C-alpha positions in Angstrom: 109.0 134.9 105.2 107.3 138.3 105.3 104.4 137.1 107.5 106.4 136.9 110.7 103.8 138.4 113.1 100.8 136.2 111.9 103.2 133.2 111.7 104.4 133.8 115.3 100.7 133.9 116.5 99.9 130.7 114.6 103.0 128.9 116.0 101.8 129.4 119.6 99.0 126.9 118.9 100.7 124.6 116.4 101.7 121.1 117.3 104.1 120.8 114.4 105.5 123.0 111.7 105.8 121.5 108.2 108.0 123.7 105.9 107.7 122.9 102.2 110.8 123.7 100.2 111.3 123.5 96.5 114.9 122.5 95.5 115.7 125.9 94.0 118.1 128.7 94.8 115.3 131.2 95.3 113.5 129.0 97.8 116.7 128.3 99.7 117.4 132.1 99.8 114.2 132.7 101.8 114.3 129.6 104.0 116.2 131.1 106.9 113.6 133.9 107.2 110.8 131.2 107.2 112.6 129.1 109.8 113.4 132.0 112.2 109.9 132.3 113.8 109.6 128.5 114.0 112.9 128.1 115.8 112.2 131.1 118.0 108.8 129.6 119.0 110.7 126.3 119.7 108.1 124.3 117.9 108.8 120.9 116.5 108.8 120.5 112.8 110.6 119.6 109.7 111.4 120.8 106.2 109.9 118.7 103.4 111.3 118.9 99.8 108.4 119.7 97.5 107.9 119.8 93.7 111.1 117.7 93.3 111.9 117.0 89.6 112.9 113.5 88.9 116.6 112.8 89.2 117.6 116.5 89.5 121.0 117.4 91.1 119.4 120.4 92.8 117.7 117.9 95.2 121.0 116.7 96.6 122.3 120.3 96.9 119.2 121.4 98.7 119.5 118.5 101.1 123.0 119.5 101.9 122.1 123.2 102.3 119.4 122.4 104.9 121.7 120.3 107.2 122.7 123.1 109.5 119.6 125.3 109.6 118.1 124.0 112.9 115.2 122.0 111.6 115.5 118.4 110.3 114.7 117.3 106.8 111.8 114.9 106.3 112.9 111.6 104.7 110.0 111.8 102.3 110.2 114.0 99.2 107.1 115.2 97.2 107.7 114.9 93.5 106.8 117.4 90.8 103.5 115.8 89.7 100.5 116.9 87.8 98.3 115.1 90.2 98.9 117.7 92.9 97.8 120.6 90.6 94.9 118.6 89.2 93.7 117.6 92.6 93.7 121.3 93.8 91.9 122.3 90.6 89.2 119.7 91.4 88.9 120.9 95.0 90.3 117.6 96.4 93.5 116.3 97.9 95.6 113.8 95.9 94.4 111.0 98.2 90.9 111.7 97.0 91.8 112.6 93.4 94.0 109.6 92.6 94.1 107.3 95.7 96.3 104.7 94.2 98.7 107.2 92.5 102.3 108.0 93.4 101.4 111.5 94.8 98.9 109.9 97.3 101.6 107.4 98.3 104.0 110.4 99.0 101.5 112.2 101.1 100.7 109.0 103.0 104.4 108.5 103.7 104.8 112.1 104.8 101.8 111.8 107.1 103.2 108.6 108.6 106.5 110.4 109.3 104.7 113.5 110.8 102.4 111.3 112.9 105.4 109.4 114.3 107.1 112.7 115.2 104.0 114.0 116.8 103.6 110.8 118.9 107.2 111.1 119.9 106.8 114.7 121.0 103.7 113.8 123.1 105.5 110.8 124.6 108.4 113.0 125.6 106.1 115.5 127.2 106.9 118.2 124.7 103.5 118.2 123.0 100.5 120.2 123.9 102.2 123.6 123.7 105.5 122.7 125.4 108.8 123.5 123.8 110.5 120.9 121.8 114.1 120.1 121.3 114.6 118.1 118.2 118.2 116.8 117.7 119.5 117.5 114.3 119.2 114.4 112.1 116.8 112.8 114.5 114.5 110.3 112.8 111.1 109.2 114.0 108.6 107.2 111.9 109.2 105.2 108.9 112.7 103.9 108.1 114.3 106.5 105.8 115.6 103.8 103.5 112.1 102.4 103.1 110.7 105.9 102.5 113.4 106.5 99.9 112.6 103.2 98.2 108.9 104.0 98.2 109.6 107.5 96.8 111.9 106.0 94.1 109.4 103.3 93.1 106.5 105.8 93.1 108.4 107.9 90.6 109.0 105.0 88.2 
């Protein structure tokens, strides 16, 4: 949130802003500051819940708290998994570190969602540096029910 000037410069050339958010009070407290330059730049994007502990009530509260902030919430959540930390420590992404693991499945589902959103932005003529207007709650890409099922089964 304190990097507004560099972030504004980056957003001018960004196709999509992906805002990771942990389901915690501290992260929610800084979210509006983080979103402000993204919304001002009128860039398409979404919030993605990150480091989500299994079956934690904070996840539902965080989902609720993000509903009126001007950027939609991705239907894919990234779990709190050791594979993410271990992959970084090894210098690889989770898809390289543990290709058949649940973390890699989460990243693949997130990419499918983002790719669908990017394709939609381009099809609507809002890609390539144009301003985007994303209706709140809009969904492009994989069916949110399927994504939720994939997320739930990946955590089992």
